[in-house]
N, CA, C and O atoms as a GROMACS GRO file, in nm:
protein
  604
    1GLY      N    1   0.078  -0.123  -0.017
    1GLY     CA    2   0.001  -0.011   0.031
    1GLY      C    3   0.108   0.149  -0.008
    1GLY      O    4   0.102   0.238  -0.093
    2GLU      N    5   0.184   0.123   0.090
    2GLU     CA    6   0.258   0.245   0.104
    2GLU      C    7   0.356   0.244  -0.022
    2GLU      O    8   0.384   0.356  -0.063
    3LEU      N    9   0.400   0.161  -0.075
    3LEU     CA   10   0.489   0.140  -0.201
    3LEU      C   11   0.417   0.202  -0.293
    3LEU      O   12   0.460   0.304  -0.348
    4ARG      N   13   0.288   0.146  -0.325
    4ARG     CA   14   0.223   0.194  -0.430
    4ARG      C   15   0.178   0.362  -0.436
    4ARG      O   16   0.171   0.432  -0.537
    5THR      N   17   0.153   0.400  -0.306
    5THR     CA   18   0.145   0.544  -0.306
    5THR      C   19   0.263   0.642  -0.335
    5THR      O   20   0.254   0.748  -0.397
    6LEU      N   21   0.383   0.585  -0.277
    6LEU     CA   22   0.486   0.645  -0.334
    6LEU      C   23   0.529   0.643  -0.482
    6LEU      O   24   0.583   0.734  -0.545
    7ALA      N   25   0.490   0.515  -0.524
    7ALA     CA   26   0.510   0.518  -0.671
    7ALA      C   27   0.424   0.597  -0.748
    7ALA      O   28   0.459   0.639  -0.858
    8ALA      N   29   0.293   0.624  -0.689
    8ALA     CA   30   0.192   0.704  -0.782
    8ALA      C   31   0.264   0.878  -0.746
    8ALA      O   32   0.271   0.960  -0.837
    9GLN      N   33   0.306   0.906  -0.618
    9GLN     CA   34   0.352   1.037  -0.619
    9GLN      C   35   0.470   1.045  -0.705
    9GLN      O   36   0.473   1.154  -0.761
   10LEU      N   37   0.587   0.955  -0.743
   10LEU     CA   38   0.683   0.964  -0.796
   10LEU      C   39   0.639   0.981  -0.940
   10LEU      O   40   0.696   1.072  -1.000
   11LEU      N   41   0.537   0.901  -1.017
   11LEU     CA   42   0.486   0.908  -1.129
   11LEU      C   43   0.446   1.038  -1.166
   11LEU      O   44   0.482   1.092  -1.271
   12GLN      N   45   0.352   1.104  -1.060
   12GLN     CA   46   0.293   1.247  -1.095
   12GLN      C   47   0.391   1.375  -1.104
   12GLN      O   48   0.386   1.474  -1.178
   13GLN      N   49   0.486   1.337  -0.996
   13GLN     CA   50   0.615   1.438  -1.007
   13GLN      C   51   0.712   1.433  -1.129
   13GLN      O   52   0.785   1.524  -1.170
   14LYS      N   53   0.695   1.288  -1.187
   14LYS     CA   54   0.779   1.262  -1.326
   14LYS      C   55   0.701   1.351  -1.432
   14LYS      O   56   0.757   1.431  -1.508
   15GLU      N   57   0.544   1.323  -1.426
   15GLU     CA   58   0.468   1.387  -1.518
   15GLU      C   59   0.483   1.526  -1.508
   15GLU      O   60   0.508   1.591  -1.610
   16GLU      N   61   0.469   1.588  -1.386
   16GLU     CA   62   0.488   1.734  -1.366
   16GLU      C   63   0.628   1.782  -1.441
   16GLU      O   64   0.633   1.874  -1.523
   17LEU      N   65   0.745   1.701  -1.395
   17LEU     CA   66   0.860   1.744  -1.460
   17LEU      C   67   0.872   1.736  -1.619
   17LEU      O   68   0.927   1.819  -1.692
   18ASP      N   69   0.808   1.618  -1.654
   18ASP     CA   70   0.775   1.641  -1.804
   18ASP      C   71   0.722   1.739  -1.867
   18ASP      O   72   0.770   1.784  -1.971
   19GLU      N   73   0.610   1.787  -1.807
   19GLU     CA   74   0.537   1.906  -1.876
   19GLU      C   75   0.619   2.024  -1.864
   19GLU      O   76   0.633   2.096  -1.963
   20ARG      N   77   0.690   2.061  -1.727
   20ARG     CA   78   0.771   2.163  -1.724
   20ARG      C   79   0.870   2.164  -1.819
   20ARG      O   80   0.895   2.270  -1.877
   21LEU      N   81   0.939   2.046  -1.848
   21LEU     CA   82   1.051   2.026  -1.957
   21LEU      C   83   1.015   2.071  -2.080
   21LEU      O   84   1.081   2.153  -2.144
   22LYS      N   85   0.903   2.018  -2.120
   22LYS     CA   86   0.822   2.061  -2.249
   22LYS      C   87   0.803   2.208  -2.264
   22LYS      O   88   0.831   2.261  -2.371
   23ARG      N   89   0.760   2.275  -2.171
   23ARG     CA   90   0.728   2.414  -2.177
   23ARG      C   91   0.872   2.479  -2.201
   23ARG      O   92   0.897   2.550  -2.299
   24ARG      N   93   0.945   2.454  -2.122
   24ARG     CA   94   1.107   2.510  -2.147
   24ARG      C   95   1.156   2.469  -2.269
   24ARG      O   96   1.222   2.559  -2.321
   25GLU      N   97   1.149   2.363  -2.340
   25GLU     CA   98   1.185   2.339  -2.467
   25GLU      C   99   1.136   2.437  -2.564
   25GLU      O  100   1.204   2.498  -2.647
   26GLU      N  101   0.975   2.447  -2.537
   26GLU     CA  102   0.908   2.520  -2.630
   26GLU      C  103   0.939   2.651  -2.600
   26GLU      O  104   0.920   2.718  -2.702
   27SER      N  105   0.984   2.731  -2.494
   27SER     CA  106   1.019   2.870  -2.469
   27SER      C  107   1.163   2.871  -2.511
   27SER      O  108   1.194   2.980  -2.558
   28CYS      N  109   1.237   2.804  -2.509
   28CYS     CA  110   1.384   2.791  -2.577
   28CYS      C  111   1.381   2.800  -2.727
   28CYS      O  112   1.450   2.880  -2.789
   29THR      N  113   1.296   2.712  -2.787
   29THR     CA  114   1.294   2.725  -2.935
   29THR      C  115   1.227   2.851  -2.977
   29THR      O  116   1.257   2.886  -3.092
   30ALA      N  117   1.138   2.932  -2.909
   30ALA     CA  118   1.086   3.056  -2.940
   30ALA      C  119   1.177   3.126  -2.919
   30ALA      O  120   1.199   3.207  -3.009
   31LEU      N  121   1.252   3.129  -2.820
   31LEU     CA  122   1.364   3.222  -2.784
   31LEU      C  123   1.485   3.242  -2.909
   31LEU      O  124   1.535   3.347  -2.950
   32LEU      N  125   1.511   3.100  -2.952
   32LEU     CA  126   1.611   3.076  -3.050
   32LEU      C  127   1.573   3.157  -3.190
   32LEU      O  128   1.652   3.224  -3.256
   33SER      N  129   1.442   3.136  -3.216
   33SER     CA  130   1.385   3.183  -3.338
   33SER      C  131   1.392   3.334  -3.344
   33SER      O  132   1.427   3.397  -3.444
   34GLU      N  133   1.352   3.392  -3.214
   34GLU     CA  134   1.348   3.536  -3.183
   34GLU      C  135   1.474   3.584  -3.201
   34GLU      O  136   1.499   3.670  -3.286
   35ASN      N  137   1.576   3.523  -3.112
   35ASN     CA  138   1.715   3.544  -3.140
   35ASN      C  139   1.794   3.557  -3.291
   35ASN      O  140   1.880   3.638  -3.324
   36HIS      N  141   1.735   3.452  -3.365
   36HIS     CA  142   1.790   3.458  -3.517
   36HIS      C  143   1.735   3.581  -3.586
   36HIS      O  144   1.809   3.650  -3.657
   37VAL      N  145   1.594   3.615  -3.565
   37VAL     CA  146   1.538   3.717  -3.624
   37VAL      C  147   1.608   3.853  -3.599
   37VAL      O  148   1.630   3.936  -3.687
   38LEU      N  149   1.644   3.867  -3.457
   38LEU     CA  150   1.708   3.979  -3.384
   38LEU      C  151   1.848   4.007  -3.457
   38LEU      O  152   1.886   4.120  -3.488
   39GLN      N  153   1.922   3.886  -3.480
   39GLN     CA  154   2.066   3.879  -3.495
   39GLN      C  155   2.063   3.939  -3.680
   39GLN      O  156   2.154   4.004  -3.731
   40SER      N  157   1.948   3.900  -3.746
   40SER     CA  158   1.916   3.937  -3.883
   40SER      C  159   1.890   4.089  -3.918
   40SER      O  160   1.920   4.158  -4.016
   41LEU      N  161   1.824   4.112  -3.804
   41LEU     CA  162   1.796   4.264  -3.823
   41LEU      C  163   1.902   4.344  -3.778
   41LEU      O  164   1.904   4.458  -3.825
   42GLN      N  165   1.999   4.310  -3.691
   42GLN     CA  166   2.114   4.380  -3.663
   42GLN      C  167   2.208   4.376  -3.749
   42GLN      O  168   2.284   4.473  -3.748
   43ALA      N  169   2.236   4.259  -3.854
   43ALA     CA  170   2.296   4.258  -3.937
   43ALA      C  171   2.234   4.376  -4.058
   43ALA      O  172   2.304   4.459  -4.116
   44ARG      N  173   2.130   4.363  -4.070
   44ARG     CA  174   2.084   4.463  -4.186
   44ARG      C  175   2.081   4.604  -4.115
   44ARG      O  176   2.108   4.698  -4.191
   45LEU      N  177   2.060   4.630  -4.012
   45LEU     CA  178   2.087   4.767  -3.956
   45LEU      C  179   2.216   4.825  -3.955
   45LEU      O  180   2.244   4.942  -3.979
   46HIS      N  181   2.310   4.712  -3.920
   46HIS     CA  182   2.471   4.773  -3.947
   46HIS      C  183   2.496   4.812  -4.072
   46HIS      O  184   2.560   4.915  -4.096
   47SER      N  185   2.436   4.713  -4.186
   47SER     CA  186   2.487   4.739  -4.323
   47SER      C  187   2.410   4.860  -4.370
   47SER      O  188   2.457   4.928  -4.462
   48ALA      N  189   2.291   4.891  -4.311
   48ALA     CA  190   2.239   5.034  -4.349
   48ALA      C  191   2.294   5.146  -4.285
   48ALA      O  192   2.283   5.251  -4.348
   49LEU      N  193   2.360   5.151  -4.158
   49LEU     CA  194   2.446   5.253  -4.121
   49LEU      C  195   2.578   5.280  -4.167
   49LEU      O  196   2.642   5.383  -4.143
   50GLU      N  197   2.621   5.165  -4.247
   50GLU     CA  198   2.742   5.181  -4.280
   50GLU      C  199   2.717   5.243  -4.427
   50GLU      O  200   2.799   5.321  -4.475
   51ARG      N  201   2.616   5.209  -4.487
   51ARG     CA  202   2.584   5.259  -4.635
   51ARG      C  203   2.560   5.398  -4.584
   51ARG      O  204   2.618   5.487  -4.647
   52ALA      N  205   2.481   5.436  -4.477
   52ALA     CA  206   2.441   5.583  -4.476
   52ALA      C  207   2.574   5.674  -4.404
   52ALA      O  208   2.556   5.792  -4.370
   53GLY      N  209   2.685   5.614  -4.390
   53GLY     CA  210   2.800   5.657  -4.317
   53GLY      C  211   2.807   5.706  -4.198
   53GLY      O  212   2.886   5.792  -4.158
   54ILE      N  213   2.697   5.631  -4.122
   54ILE     CA  214   2.684   5.668  -3.952
   54ILE      C  215   2.769   5.575  -3.895
   54ILE      O  216   2.771   5.456  -3.926
   55ASN      N  217   2.845   5.632  -3.807
   55ASN     CA  218   2.939   5.534  -3.688
   55ASN      C  219   2.842   5.491  -3.570
   55ASN      O  220   2.792   5.565  -3.484
   56MET      N  221   2.828   5.370  -3.585
   56MET     CA  222   2.775   5.298  -3.468
   56MET      C  223   2.790   5.342  -3.343
   56MET      O  224   2.697   5.377  -3.270
   57ASP      N  225   2.936   5.343  -3.308
   57ASP     CA  226   2.995   5.352  -3.181
   57ASP      C  227   2.949   5.499  -3.123
   57ASP      O  228   2.911   5.509  -3.006
   58GLU      N  229   2.954   5.614  -3.212
   58GLU     CA  230   2.935   5.723  -3.188
   58GLU      C  231   2.778   5.752  -3.166
   58GLU      O  232   2.744   5.822  -3.072
   59LEU      N  233   2.684   5.697  -3.254
   59LEU     CA  234   2.554   5.683  -3.220
   59LEU      C  235   2.505   5.623  -3.063
   59LEU      O  236   2.417   5.672  -2.993
   60LEU      N  237   2.585   5.508  -3.033
   60LEU     CA  238   2.576   5.455  -2.900
   60LEU      C  239   2.623   5.556  -2.813
   60LEU      O  240   2.544   5.576  -2.720
   61GLN      N  241   2.722   5.625  -2.811
   61GLN     CA  242   2.786   5.723  -2.698
   61GLN      C  243   2.692   5.818  -2.698
   61GLN      O  244   2.676   5.870  -2.587
   62GLN      N  245   2.608   5.870  -2.808
   62GLN     CA  246   2.507   5.994  -2.779
   62GLN      C  247   2.416   5.920  -2.719
   62GLN      O  248   2.383   5.962  -2.608
   63ASP      N  249   2.363   5.823  -2.755
   63ASP     CA  250   2.253   5.749  -2.653
   63ASP      C  251   2.277   5.739  -2.512
   63ASP      O  252   2.191   5.762  -2.427
   64GLU      N  253   2.406   5.702  -2.485
   64GLU     CA  254   2.418   5.680  -2.359
   64GLU      C  255   2.445   5.825  -2.281
   64GLU      O  256   2.443   5.835  -2.158
   65ARG      N  257   2.469   5.929  -2.366
   65ARG     CA  258   2.477   6.059  -2.287
   65ARG      C  259   2.353   6.097  -2.264
   65ARG      O  260   2.326   6.150  -2.156
   66LYS      N  261   2.259   6.080  -2.355
   66LYS     CA  262   2.114   6.109  -2.334
   66LYS      C  263   2.077   6.034  -2.234
   66LYS      O  264   2.003   6.098  -2.160
   67MET      N  265   2.097   5.903  -2.191
   67MET     CA  266   2.016   5.860  -2.100
   67MET      C  267   2.083   5.895  -1.974
   67MET      O  268   2.018   5.891  -1.869
   68ARG      N  269   2.238   5.939  -1.974
   68ARG     CA  270   2.266   5.982  -1.837
   68ARG      C  271   2.193   6.130  -1.810
   68ARG      O  272   2.158   6.169  -1.699
   69LEU      N  273   2.180   6.192  -1.918
   69LEU     CA  274   2.141   6.331  -1.897
   69LEU      C  275   1.985   6.309  -1.837
   69LEU      O  276   1.938   6.376  -1.745
   70ALA      N  277   1.913   6.198  -1.909
   70ALA     CA  278   1.786   6.197  -1.856
   70ALA      C  279   1.768   6.151  -1.708
   70ALA      O  280   1.675   6.192  -1.639
   71LYS      N  281   1.861   6.065  -1.663
   71LYS     CA  282   1.892   6.051  -1.510
   71LYS      C  283   1.901   6.154  -1.446
   71LYS      O  284   1.823   6.180  -1.355
   72VAL      N  285   2.016   6.246  -1.488
   72VAL     CA  286   2.028   6.395  -1.404
   72VAL      C  287   1.916   6.466  -1.397
   72VAL      O  288   1.882   6.530  -1.297
   73GLU      N  289   1.840   6.458  -1.521
   73GLU     CA  290   1.757   6.556  -1.505
   73GLU      C  291   1.602   6.515  -1.403
   73GLU      O  292   1.526   6.589  -1.341
   74LYS      N  293   1.602   6.350  -1.423
   74LYS     CA  294   1.513   6.300  -1.315
   74LYS      C  295   1.548   6.325  -1.174
   74LYS      O  296   1.468   6.344  -1.082
   75LYS      N  297   1.680   6.322  -1.164
   75LYS     CA  298   1.738   6.342  -1.000
   75LYS      C  299   1.712   6.500  -0.999
   75LYS      O  300   1.658   6.536  -0.894
   76LEU      N  301   1.730   6.572  -1.063
   76LEU     CA  302   1.725   6.720  -1.058
   76LEU      C  303   1.570   6.739  -1.006
   76LEU      O  304   1.550   6.778  -0.891
   77GLU      N  305   1.487   6.716  -1.076
   77GLU     CA  306   1.324   6.706  -1.061
   77GLU      C  307   1.284   6.655  -0.922
   77GLU      O  308   1.204   6.715  -0.851
   78ASP      N  309   1.352   6.527  -0.885
   78ASP     CA  310   1.323   6.465  -0.771
   78ASP      C  311   1.363   6.597  -0.637
   78ASP      O  312   1.286   6.639  -0.550
   79GLU      N  313   1.501   6.635  -0.661
   79GLU     CA  314   1.536   6.722  -0.594
   79GLU      C  315   1.459   6.850  -0.577
   79GLU      O  316   1.443   6.899  -0.465
   80MET      N  317   1.416   6.901  -0.676
   80MET     CA  318   1.322   7.017  -0.668
   80MET      C  319   1.197   6.988  -0.627
   80MET      O  320   1.128   7.088  -0.606
   81ARG      N  321   1.152   6.895  -0.612
   81ARG     CA  322   1.020   6.839  -0.546
   81ARG      C  323   1.042   6.843  -0.402
   81ARG      O  324   0.954   6.882  -0.325
   82GLU      N  325   1.166   6.799  -0.360
   82GLU     CA  326   1.219   6.782  -0.210
   82GLU      C  327   1.229   6.916  -0.189
   82GLU      O  328   1.174   6.944  -0.082
   83LEU      N  329   1.277   7.016  -0.247
   83LEU     CA  330   1.312   7.144  -0.203
   83LEU      C  331   1.162   7.228  -0.177
   83LEU      O  332   1.137   7.304  -0.082
   84HIS      N  333   1.062   7.187  -0.305
   84HIS     CA  334   0.960   7.262  -0.260
   84HIS      C  335   0.874   7.206  -0.142
   84HIS      O  336   0.790   7.275  -0.083
   85ALA      N  337   0.900   7.081  -0.114
   85ALA     CA  338   0.830   7.022   0.018
   85ALA      C  339   0.870   7.107   0.132
   85ALA      O  340   0.795   7.156   0.217
   86VAL      N  341   1.032   7.122   0.122
   86VAL     CA  342   1.082   7.191   0.251
   86VAL      C  343   1.055   7.303   0.264
   86VAL      O  344   1.049   7.347   0.379
   87ILE      N  345   1.026   7.398   0.142
   87ILE     CA  346   0.995   7.551   0.149
   87ILE      C  347   0.849   7.548   0.166
   87ILE      O  348   0.804   7.653   0.214
   88SER      N  349   0.759   7.451   0.139
   88SER     CA  350   0.613   7.445   0.203
   88SER      C  351   0.623   7.415   0.323
   88SER      O  352   0.528   7.456   0.389
   89GLN      N  353   0.708   7.354   0.386
   89GLN     CA  354   0.683   7.314   0.525
   89GLN      C  355   0.729   7.447   0.592
   89GLN      O  356   0.660   7.485   0.687
   90GLN      N  357   0.844   7.529   0.554
   90GLN     CA  358   0.897   7.637   0.632
   90GLN      C  359   0.781   7.730   0.610
   90GLN      O  360   0.741   7.787   0.711
   91GLN      N  361   0.726   7.752   0.508
   91GLN     CA  362   0.633   7.877   0.497
   91GLN      C  363   0.507   7.833   0.600
   91GLN      O  364   0.453   7.914   0.674
   92LYS      N  365   0.472   7.704   0.593
   92LYS     CA  366   0.371   7.680   0.691
   92LYS      C  367   0.400   7.700   0.861
   92LYS      O  368   0.315   7.728   0.945
   93GLN      N  369   0.534   7.678   0.883
   93GLN     CA  370   0.579   7.718   1.005
   93GLN      C  371   0.557   7.879   1.016
   93GLN      O  372   0.477   7.932   1.093
   94ILE      N  373   0.636   7.939   0.933
   94ILE     CA  374   0.606   8.086   0.915
   94ILE      C  375   0.473   8.136   0.947
   94ILE      O  376   0.457   8.210   1.044
   95ASP      N  377   0.397   8.108   0.888
   95ASP     CA  378   0.274   8.141   0.900
   95ASP      C  379   0.198   8.117   1.030
   95ASP      O  380   0.129   8.206   1.081
   96ALA      N  381   0.214   7.960   1.098
   96ALA     CA  382   0.192   7.960   1.222
   96ALA      C  383   0.265   8.028   1.324
   96ALA      O  384   0.210   8.029   1.434
   97LEU      N  385   0.390   8.092   1.314
   97LEU     CA  386   0.466   8.167   1.397
   97LEU      C  387   0.396   8.313   1.384
   97LEU      O  388   0.372   8.379   1.484
   98LEU      N  389   0.364   8.357   1.257
   98LEU     CA  390   0.316   8.486   1.240
   98LEU      C  391   0.183   8.490   1.324
   98LEU      O  392   0.172   8.572   1.415
   99THR      N  393   0.074   8.392   1.291
   99THR     CA  394  -0.024   8.384   1.363
   99THR      C  395  -0.015   8.381   1.507
   99THR      O  396  -0.102   8.440   1.570
  100GLU      N  397   0.066   8.328   1.562
  100GLU     CA  398   0.094   8.313   1.704
  100GLU      C  399   0.158   8.442   1.774
  100GLU      O  400   0.140   8.475   1.891
  101ASN      N  401   0.252   8.522   1.656
  101ASN     CA  402   0.285   8.660   1.707
  101ASN      C  403   0.188   8.744   1.712
  101ASN      O  404   0.184   8.814   1.813
  102ALA      N  405   0.084   8.764   1.609
  102ALA     CA  406  -0.050   8.820   1.637
  102ALA      C  407  -0.121   8.808   1.724
  102ALA      O  408  -0.183   8.906   1.766
  103THR      N  409  -0.136   8.667   1.787
  103THR     CA  410  -0.204   8.629   1.892
  103THR      C  411  -0.134   8.698   2.029
  103THR      O  412  -0.202   8.743   2.122
  104TYR      N  413   0.001   8.698   2.026
  104TYR     CA  414   0.084   8.756   2.141
  104TYR      C  415   0.064   8.916   2.154
  104TYR      O  416   0.056   8.977   2.261
  105ARG      N  417   0.057   8.968   2.036
  105ARG     CA  418   0.045   9.131   2.028
  105ARG      C  419  -0.091   9.153   2.077
  105ARG      O  420  -0.114   9.243   2.158
  106GLN      N  421  -0.165   9.089   2.041
  106GLN     CA  422  -0.315   9.122   2.095
  106GLN      C  423  -0.337   9.105   2.228
  106GLN      O  424  -0.398   9.190   2.292
  107GLN      N  425  -0.286   8.985   2.289
  107GLN     CA  426  -0.282   8.981   2.432
  107GLN      C  427  -0.218   9.102   2.498
  107GLN      O  428  -0.278   9.160   2.589
  108LEU      N  429  -0.080   9.147   2.448
  108LEU     CA  430  -0.014   9.247   2.510
  108LEU      C  431  -0.090   9.374   2.505
  108LEU      O  432  -0.079   9.457   2.596
  109GLN      N  433  -0.168   9.393   2.403
  109GLN     CA  434  -0.235   9.516   2.357
  109GLN      C  435  -0.346   9.509   2.486
  109GLN      O  436  -0.354   9.599   2.570
  110GLU      N  437  -0.424   9.397   2.488
  110GLU     CA  438  -0.529   9.398   2.606
  110GLU      C  439  -0.473   9.403   2.724
  110GLU      O  440  -0.546   9.467   2.799
  111LEU      N  441  -0.360   9.358   2.786
  111LEU     CA  442  -0.301   9.361   2.898
  111LEU      C  443  -0.242   9.532   2.928
  111LEU      O  444  -0.261   9.602   3.028
  112THR      N  445  -0.182   9.557   2.828
  112THR     CA  446  -0.099   9.696   2.856
  112THR      C  447  -0.210   9.812   2.811
  112THR      O  448  -0.193   9.932   2.834
  113GLY      N  449  -0.310   9.763   2.752
  113GLY     CA  450  -0.434   9.896   2.706
  113GLY      C  451  -0.474   9.971   2.825
  113GLY      O  452  -0.459  10.093   2.823
  114PRO      N  453  -0.528   9.910   2.938
  114PRO     CA  454  -0.571   9.997   3.029
  114PRO      C  455  -0.463  10.062   3.123
  114PRO      O  456  -0.480  10.160   3.196
  115ALA      N  457  -0.352   9.988   3.107
  115ALA     CA  458  -0.226  10.090   3.187
  115ALA      C  459  -0.171  10.202   3.120
  115ALA      O  460  -0.101  10.288   3.173
  116ARG      N  461  -0.212  10.197   2.977
  116ARG     CA  462  -0.139  10.301   2.885
  116ARG      C  463  -0.244  10.402   2.910
  116ARG      O  464  -0.208  10.517   2.936
  117GLU      N  465  -0.386  10.372   2.905
  117GLU     CA  466  -0.485  10.460   2.936
  117GLU      C  467  -0.470  10.541   3.043
  117GLU      O  468  -0.493  10.662   3.044
  118ALA      N  469  -0.418  10.449   3.169
  118ALA     CA  470  -0.432  10.539   3.305
  118ALA      C  471  -0.298  10.631   3.312
  118ALA      O  472  -0.286  10.737   3.373
  119ALA      N  473  -0.193  10.560   3.232
  119ALA     CA  474  -0.084  10.653   3.235
  119ALA      C  475  -0.105  10.778   3.137
  119ALA      O  476  -0.047  10.884   3.163
  120ALA      N  477  -0.177  10.768   3.037
  120ALA     CA  478  -0.177  10.881   2.946
  120ALA      C  479  -0.297  10.971   3.063
  120ALA      O  480  -0.269  11.086   3.096
  121SER      N  481  -0.397  10.919   3.105
  121SER     CA  482  -0.479  11.021   3.175
  121SER      C  483  -0.413  11.091   3.310
  121SER      O  484  -0.462  11.194   3.355
  122ALA      N  485  -0.307  11.032   3.368
  122ALA     CA  486  -0.224  11.075   3.464
  122ALA      C  487  -0.127  11.164   3.405
  122ALA      O  488  -0.086  11.257   3.475
  123ALA      N  489  -0.087  11.152   3.297
  123ALA     CA  490   0.001  11.268   3.209
  123ALA      C  491  -0.087  11.389   3.190
  123ALA      O  492  -0.043  11.502   3.212
  124THR      N  493  -0.211  11.367   3.149
  124THR     CA  494  -0.279  11.486   3.115
  124THR      C  495  -0.326  11.571   3.264
  124THR      O  496  -0.327  11.692   3.284
  125VAL      N  497  -0.355  11.484   3.336
  125VAL     CA  498  -0.368  11.560   3.468
  125VAL      C  499  -0.262  11.653   3.522
  125VAL      O  500  -0.285  11.760   3.580
  126GLU      N  501  -0.109  11.585   3.491
  126GLU     CA  502  -0.006  11.658   3.537
  126GLU      C  503   0.015  11.791   3.441
  126GLU      O  504   0.075  11.892   3.477
  127LEU      N  505  -0.043  11.771   3.321
  127LEU     CA  506  -0.008  11.886   3.228
  127LEU      C  507  -0.106  12.002   3.258
  127LEU      O  508  -0.071  12.114   3.220
  128GLU      N  509  -0.216  11.992   3.317
  128GLU     CA  510  -0.304  12.081   3.337
  128GLU      C  511  -0.247  12.159   3.466
  128GLU      O  512  -0.210  12.098   3.566
  129PRO      N  513  -0.242  12.293   3.456
  129PRO     CA  514  -0.226  12.383   3.558
  129PRO      C  515  -0.290  12.382   3.685
  129PRO      O  516  -0.413  12.381   3.688
  130ALA      N  517  -0.216  12.383   3.803
  130ALA     CA  518  -0.308  12.394   3.905
  130ALA      C  519  -0.391  12.527   3.934
  130ALA      O  520  -0.346  12.638   3.906
  131ALA      N  521  -0.516  12.508   3.991
  131ALA     CA  522  -0.601  12.613   3.987
  131ALA      C  523  -0.534  12.750   4.093
  131ALA      O  524  -0.548  12.868   4.061
  132ASP      N  525  -0.475  12.713   4.200
  132ASP     CA  526  -0.409  12.849   4.261
  132ASP      C  527  -0.304  12.895   4.230
  132ASP      O  528  -0.259  12.992   4.291
  133VAL      N  529  -0.226  12.825   4.104
  133VAL     CA  530  -0.087  12.878   4.051
  133VAL      C  531  -0.150  12.996   3.956
  133VAL      O  532  -0.251  12.968   3.891
  134ALA      N  533  -0.101  13.110   3.947
  134ALA     CA  534  -0.157  13.225   3.848
  134ALA      C  535  -0.058  13.227   3.735
  134ALA      O  536   0.063  13.233   3.757
  135VAL      N  537  -0.114  13.220   3.606
  135VAL     CA  538  -0.039  13.201   3.481
  135VAL      C  539  -0.056  13.332   3.432
  135VAL      O  540  -0.170  13.372   3.407
  136PRO      N  541   0.044  13.406   3.415
  136PRO     CA  542   0.018  13.548   3.337
  136PRO      C  543  -0.024  13.525   3.217
  136PRO      O  544   0.001  13.418   3.161
  137PRO      N  545  -0.101  13.630   3.157
  137PRO     CA  546  -0.114  13.614   2.985
  137PRO      C  547   0.007  13.604   2.904
  137PRO      O  548   0.121  13.627   2.946
  138LEU      N  549  -0.022  13.570   2.798
  138LEU     CA  550   0.089  13.530   2.693
  138LEU      C  551   0.174  13.671   2.685
  138LEU      O  552   0.297  13.670   2.691
  139ALA      N  553   0.103  13.787   2.672
  139ALA     CA  554   0.179  13.897   2.637
  139ALA      C  555   0.267  13.950   2.761
  139ALA      O  556   0.373  14.008   2.740
  140GLU      N  557   0.228  13.930   2.869
  140GLU     CA  558   0.301  13.952   3.006
  140GLU      C  559   0.438  13.868   3.004
  140GLU      O  560   0.547  13.907   3.044
  141GLN      N  561   0.409  13.753   2.951
  141GLN     CA  562   0.537  13.625   2.961
  141GLN      C  563   0.626  13.697   2.876
  141GLN      O  564   0.734  13.723   2.930
  142HIS      N  565   0.610  13.743   2.744
  142HIS     CA  566   0.670  13.795   2.646
  142HIS      C  567   0.768  13.930   2.692
  142HIS      O  568   0.884  13.958   2.663
  143VAL      N  569   0.672  13.997   2.772
  143VAL     CA  570   0.751  14.133   2.835
  143VAL      C  571   0.866  14.073   2.914
  143VAL      O  572   0.986  14.095   2.897
  144ALA      N  573   0.801  13.984   3.016
  144ALA     CA  574   0.884  13.946   3.124
  144ALA      C  575   1.024  13.892   3.059
  144ALA      O  576   1.133  13.903   3.114
  145ALA      N  577   1.002  13.833   2.936
  145ALA     CA  578   1.121  13.769   2.877
  145ALA      C  579   1.209  13.865   2.809
  145ALA      O  580   1.330  13.843   2.800
  146GLY      N  581   1.151  13.979   2.758
  146GLY     CA  582   1.210  14.070   2.697
  146GLY      C  583   1.311  14.176   2.796
  146GLY      O  584   1.417  14.228   2.761
  147GLU      N  585   1.245  14.188   2.927
  147GLU     CA  586   1.306  14.274   3.002
  147GLU      C  587   1.418  14.172   3.056
  147GLU      O  588   1.526  14.232   3.061
  148VAL      N  589   1.428  14.062   3.092
  148VAL     CA  590   1.541  13.952   3.120
  148VAL      C  591   1.630  13.991   3.027
  148VAL      O  592   1.736  14.043   3.063
  149ALA      N  593   1.599  13.969   2.876
  149ALA     CA  594   1.706  13.991   2.768
  149ALA      C  595   1.774  14.120   2.785
  149ALA      O  596   1.897  14.117   2.775
  150GLU      N  597   1.717  14.230   2.810
  150GLU     CA  598   1.748  14.373   2.833
  150GLU      C  599   1.868  14.395   2.926
  150GLU      O  600   1.975  14.451   2.903
  151ARG      N  601   1.822  14.335   3.041
  151ARG     CA  602   1.916  14.330   3.143
  151ARG      C  603   2.021  14.271   3.132
  151ARG      O  604   2.100  14.270   3.226
   0.00000   0.00000   0.00000
């Protein structure tokens, strides 16, 4: 019983491996056919380039330069995106700080507003002359000043 089970499993594995081998052989045959077509195209391309006087090595070097430039451009674009993200983040921080600053100014004005008004009214009171002090008319002040200047 056990021997038959093992033999059946081995037979099943052999069939699976045979099927995989068959698919690989078909794949290899297709690749060989495709390779032959590509080699034929390559030979035709080289002969056409020679007839046109185009140097294949030069053409390949130009392609390599273009590919390197494309990589550099992509890297620069990525760096620009990163810089824009950083700038955007910094602008958000600046905006938040400006909002916070405005809030602090408003709070400061609210706190110092009554004190300023009290100081201003106290200054106004000090500037008003006392009722018991006699203030000479303006003309008399000039005359007194002139007398002092003459003496």
